[in-house]
C-alpha positions as a printed Julia matrix, in Angstrom:
160×3 Matrix{Float64}:
  -4.18  51.55  64.24
  -7.97  50.21  64.82
  -8.89  47.3   62.44
 -11.36  47.94  59.58
 -14.27  45.68  59.75
 -17.18  45.22  57.47
 -19.36  44.67  60.24
 -18.53  46.01  63.72
 -20.29  45.61  67.06
 -19.13  47.12  70.57
 -20.06  44.91  73.56
 -19.36  45.57  77.24
 -18.27  42.39  79.23
 -16.63  42.65  82.68
 -16.48  46.37  82.66
 -14.43  46.43  79.4
 -15.37  47.17  75.82
 -14.65  44.72  73.12
 -14.93  45.4   69.56
 -16.51  42.28  67.61
 -15.91  42.3   63.95
 -15.51  40.0   60.99
 -12.01  39.22  61.93
 -13.23  37.93  65.46
 -15.97  35.78  63.69
 -13.8   34.45  61.07
 -11.64  32.65  63.78
 -14.75  30.84  65.17
 -15.23  28.15  62.65
 -11.46  26.87  62.66
 -11.42  27.08  66.65
 -14.5   24.83  66.78
 -13.17  22.65  64.08
  -9.99  22.05  66.09
 -11.89  21.48  69.44
 -13.88  18.78  67.48
 -10.98  17.2   65.92
  -9.22  17.2   69.53
 -12.16  15.88  71.77
 -14.6   14.29  69.1
 -17.41  16.9   70.18
 -18.09  20.51  71.47
 -19.33  20.54  75.06
 -21.27  23.4   76.53
 -18.48  24.42  78.56
 -16.22  24.44  75.22
 -18.71  26.95  73.75
 -18.84  29.22  76.82
 -15.0   29.3   76.9
 -14.64  29.84  73.17
 -17.1   32.65  73.26
 -15.22  34.25  76.25
 -11.94  33.88  74.18
 -13.59  35.68  71.2
 -15.7   38.14  73.21
 -18.9   37.02  71.56
 -22.18  35.59  73.12
 -22.52  32.07  73.75
 -25.43  31.72  71.74
 -23.49  32.8   68.48
 -21.08  29.89  69.22
 -23.95  27.42  69.93
 -25.76  28.62  66.59
 -22.51  27.56  64.41
 -22.03  24.44  66.08
 -25.8   23.23  65.52
 -25.85  24.82  62.03
 -23.0   22.7   60.75
 -23.76  18.93  60.64
 -20.08  17.85  60.81
 -19.67  19.62  64.23
 -21.38  17.93  67.07
 -22.23  18.58  70.66
 -22.29  14.81  71.52
 -19.47  12.44  71.52
 -19.44   9.98  68.48
 -17.95   6.69  67.36
 -14.4    6.02  66.38
 -15.79   5.95  62.76
 -18.58   8.18  61.66
 -20.55   6.95  58.71
 -22.88   9.7   57.01
 -25.01   8.6   54.07
 -25.99  11.46  51.9
 -29.79  12.11  51.76
 -29.93  14.55  49.0
 -32.49  13.99  46.42
 -30.21  12.4   44.0
 -28.88  10.03  46.48
 -32.38   9.08  47.69
 -33.49   8.39  44.06
 -30.59   6.14  43.5
 -31.05   3.9   46.88
 -29.45   5.68  49.92
 -32.3    4.61  52.11
 -31.5    1.06  51.2
 -27.93   1.47  51.98
 -28.89   3.35  55.46
 -31.2    0.28  55.98
 -28.23  -2.22  55.47
 -25.73  -0.1   57.81
 -28.58  -0.07  60.51
 -28.89  -3.74  60.2
 -25.18  -4.59  60.18
 -24.31  -2.42  63.13
 -27.68  -3.06  65.19
 -28.35   0.86  65.63
 -30.59   3.28  63.81
 -29.26   6.23  62.14
 -28.47   8.92  64.39
 -27.27   6.31  66.99
 -23.76   5.12  68.21
 -22.95   1.62  68.83
 -22.38   0.49  72.4
 -18.74  -0.22  71.85
 -18.39   3.49  70.48
 -16.72   2.12  67.32
 -19.44   3.46  64.83
 -21.9    6.37  64.42
 -24.17   6.31  61.68
 -25.74   9.37  60.35
 -27.82  10.87  57.46
 -26.48  14.05  56.14
 -27.09  16.52  53.22
 -25.07  16.89  50.37
 -21.49  15.78  50.45
 -20.85  16.59  46.6
 -20.91  13.29  45.45
 -24.24  13.26  43.73
 -22.91  12.0   40.35
 -21.65   8.89  42.17
 -24.9    8.45  44.22
 -25.68   6.69  46.49
 -22.73   8.2   48.19
 -21.35   8.09  51.61
 -18.57   9.66  53.83
 -16.66   7.3   56.23
 -14.66   9.79  58.57
 -13.14  12.0   56.0
 -13.4    9.5   53.17
 -16.08   9.86  50.17
 -17.11   6.63  48.7
 -19.59   6.65  45.74
 -21.59   4.0   43.88
 -22.27   2.32  47.33
 -24.53  -0.78  47.2
 -26.35  -2.22  50.25
 -24.01  -5.52  49.58
 -20.88  -3.33  50.14
 -21.71  -2.31  53.79
 -20.45  -5.6   55.43
 -17.1   -4.92  53.65
 -16.99  -1.3   54.67
 -17.7   -2.02  58.09
 -15.14  -4.98  58.19
 -12.35  -2.79  56.78
 -12.94   0.06  59.38
 -12.96  -2.67  62.28
  -9.33  -3.28  61.18
  -8.12   0.32  61.47
């Protein structure tokens, strides 16, 4: 029995026809998340291999990887610190928190420390606007962050 798809497209690849439907694309994000968890990033080769596996065009994989801020095409540090830059966080002082992390880690937002221990990023809403300024450290959410807390956060992470 042929699967029922909300959206269906037939592509030909290497002389064979492949039906691409919602089911195929719904597998894409979990596969990407698994690859990111295992390697820390998603390489161009990974994107090509995943596209081949699912029978979709590599640009479709690339567009998903580059759309989601939690997926990356570059290797990041052992600990990723994301500072929310949505408007409520900015109004509550998130830029001061970013500057405190930059000073303590001696890097700019968007960079990784030379020892590959920390990556500092600005990110969109993390769902903690009521506790702004908020950050996400690896997978842990921390609210009401003040610049004076930054050194302790970094110190605690160094012990992990």
